[in-house]
C-alpha positions in Angstrom: 128.8 33.1 3.1 127.9 29.7 4.2 124.3 30.1 3.0 125.6 31.3 -0.4 127.6 28.0 -0.7 124.5 26.0 0.2 122.5 27.9 -2.4 125.1 27.3 -5.1 125.3 23.7 -4.1 121.5 23.3 -4.3 121.4 25.1 -7.7 124.2 22.9 -9.0 122.3 19.7 -8.1 119.2 21.2 -9.6 120.9 22.0 -12.8 122.5 18.6 -12.9 119.2 16.8 -12.3 117.6 18.8 -15.2 120.3 17.7 -17.5 119.3 14.1 -16.9 115.6 14.7 -17.1 113.8 13.0 -19.9 111.2 14.9 -21.9 108.2 13.3 -23.5 106.3 15.2 -26.1 103.1 14.0 -27.8 103.1 15.5 -31.3 99.6 14.3 -32.1 97.6 17.4 -31.4 94.3 16.3 -32.9 91.4 14.4 -31.5 90.3 11.3 -33.4 86.8 11.4 -34.8 84.1 9.4 -33.2 84.0 7.2 -36.4 87.7 6.5 -36.0 88.9 3.0 -35.0 89.4 2.6 -31.2 92.8 1.8 -29.8 94.7 4.3 -32.0 94.7 7.7 -30.2 98.3 8.5 -31.2 97.9 7.9 -35.0 97.8 10.8 -37.4 96.4 9.3 -40.6 93.8 6.8 -41.7 93.4 5.6 -45.3 89.8 5.0 -46.4 90.1 2.3 -49.1 86.5 2.6 -50.5 86.9 6.4 -50.9 90.6 6.3 -51.8 91.0 9.1 -49.3 93.2 9.9 -46.3 92.0 11.5 -43.1 94.4 13.6 -41.0 93.5 13.4 -37.3 95.7 16.4 -36.5 94.0 18.8 -38.8 90.6 17.1 -39.1 90.9 17.2 -42.9 90.3 14.7 -45.6 93.0 14.4 -48.2 91.9 13.3 -51.7 92.5 13.9 -55.4 90.5 16.6 -57.1 91.2 17.6 -60.7 94.5 15.7 -60.6 95.8 17.4 -57.4 95.8 16.4 -53.8 93.7 18.7 -51.7 92.9 18.9 -48.0 89.3 19.7 -47.0 87.2 19.6 -43.9 84.6 17.8 -46.0 84.5 14.8 -48.2 83.9 15.3 -51.9 80.2 15.9 -52.7 79.8 12.4 -54.1 80.8 10.9 -50.7 79.1 13.4 -48.3 76.5 10.9 -47.2 78.9 8.0 -46.9 78.7 6.1 -43.6 82.2 6.6 -42.1 81.2 4.4 -39.1 80.9 1.4 -41.3 83.8 2.3 -43.7 86.9 0.3 -43.1 89.8 2.5 -41.9 93.4 1.4 -42.5 95.4 2.9 -39.7 98.8 4.2 -40.9 101.0 3.6 -37.9 104.3 3.5 -39.7 104.1 6.9 -41.5 105.5 10.1 -40.2 105.2 13.2 -42.3 102.8 15.5 -43.9 102.1 13.7 -47.2 100.6 10.3 -46.7 99.6 10.3 -50.4 103.3 9.9 -51.3 102.4 6.2 -50.6 99.1 6.3 -52.5 100.1 3.9 -55.2 101.0 1.3 -52.7 98.0 1.9 -50.5 95.6 1.7 -53.5 96.9 -1.7 -54.5 97.4 -3.1 -51.0 94.1 -1.8 -49.7 91.8 -1.7 -52.8 88.2 -0.8 -52.7 86.2 -3.2 -50.6 89.2 -4.0 -48.4 88.4 -5.3 -45.0 91.1 -6.2 -42.4 90.5 -7.3 -38.8 87.2 -6.2 -37.1 87.1 -2.6 -36.0 85.2 -0.9 -33.3 84.7 2.8 -33.6 85.6 5.2 -30.8 82.0 6.5 -30.6 78.6 5.4 -31.5 76.9 6.2 -34.8 74.6 9.2 -34.2 71.0 8.5 -33.9 71.4 4.7 -34.1 72.5 3.9 -30.6 74.7 1.1 -32.0 78.3 0.5 -32.8 78.5 -1.9 -35.8 81.6 -4.0 -36.3 83.1 -5.3 -39.5 83.3 -9.1 -39.8 81.5 -9.7 -36.6 79.6 -12.8 -37.7 78.5 -14.0 -34.3 81.9 -15.7 -33.5 82.4 -13.6 -30.4 85.8 -12.3 -31.7 85.1 -8.6 -31.3 87.7 -7.5 -28.8 87.9 -4.0 -30.2 91.7 -3.9 -29.9 92.2 -2.9 -33.6 95.3 -5.1 -34.0 95.8 -7.5 -36.9 95.8 -7.5 -40.6 95.7 -4.2 -42.4 97.2 -2.0 -39.8 100.2 -0.1 -41.0 
């Protein structure tokens, strides 16, 4: 009987401790591409201003307009298949949660028009075959810290 009381007491404390436990869940299940900007492993979407296209890290899909409709594809449209994503500026959408980043397309298109460049970006990986990792706006000022923070990050 005494051991049963001890067992119940232990189970009670265990149940009580579980009720106070905090659970942390990372909902970002995708792996950022090697051409993605470093320092943002927990972000789901990038906006590519020059291509007016989104990239979904979770699904590894590009999201763009085709024939007037938003589509998701593993590949860029044929016209952009040879585009250098390592040198393309990526706007990191840190403030968006949901499945339709293109709901904000009109704002993104104006705010981050073609040719937009924010703070310097360092890619996660190196460009294949080149052995280099080019940076935007790195004009020899020694300001490439690769932290990805600054203008244009939303």
